[in-house]
C-alpha positions, 0 to 999 in steps of 0.5 A, a space after each residue: 060265168 053266172 053269179 051262182 057259180 061265182 058264189 059257189 066257188 067263193 063258198 068252196 074257197 071259204 070252206 077250204 080256208 076254214 079247214 086249213 085254219 082248223 088243221 092248224 089249230 089241231 096241230 098246235 093243240 097236239 104240240 101242247 104240253 102240261 097244262 092246268 087251270 087256275 090263278 096263281 097269287 101271292 098271299 101273306 100270313 100278315 097282309 098288313 106287314 106283307 110278312 109270311 109270303 106264300 104262293 096259292 093256286 086257285 081253280 074251279 073244276 067240275 063245279 068245285 073250287 079248290 086251293 093249293 099251296 105252291 112251293 116257290 121252286 114250282 111257281 115258274 112251272 105252274 105259271 107255264 102250265 096256266 098259260 098253256 091252259 089259257 092258250 088251250 081254251 082260246 084254241 078250242 073256242 076258235 075251233 068251235 067258232 070255225 066249226 059253226 061257220 063251216 057248218 053254216 056255209 056247208 048247209 048254205 051250199 047244200 040248200 043252194 044246190 037243192 034250189 037248182 
């Protein structure tokens, strides 16, 4: 076997692994539920005495900063939505990284074929 053939085979295997990883990401993204960006924090009307506590959701969307008050009964649901959004962002970043790697390998493969 030639080195070129071994290199070609290894590149094809890498491409297939990347496709598998992208498909897993797509599957996980498809199963995601409600999500929203932001940071949930507890604020106080009187911070020195820690009196008058309330929950506040802050986020930026389309270059606009927003703040919303959150009812205590909704805090756990909002936390789940924020966590889902963070997971969404991580998955999309991984997908983009894998897509770039895939593109580079595929271009390299095409260039290697052209040299023969």
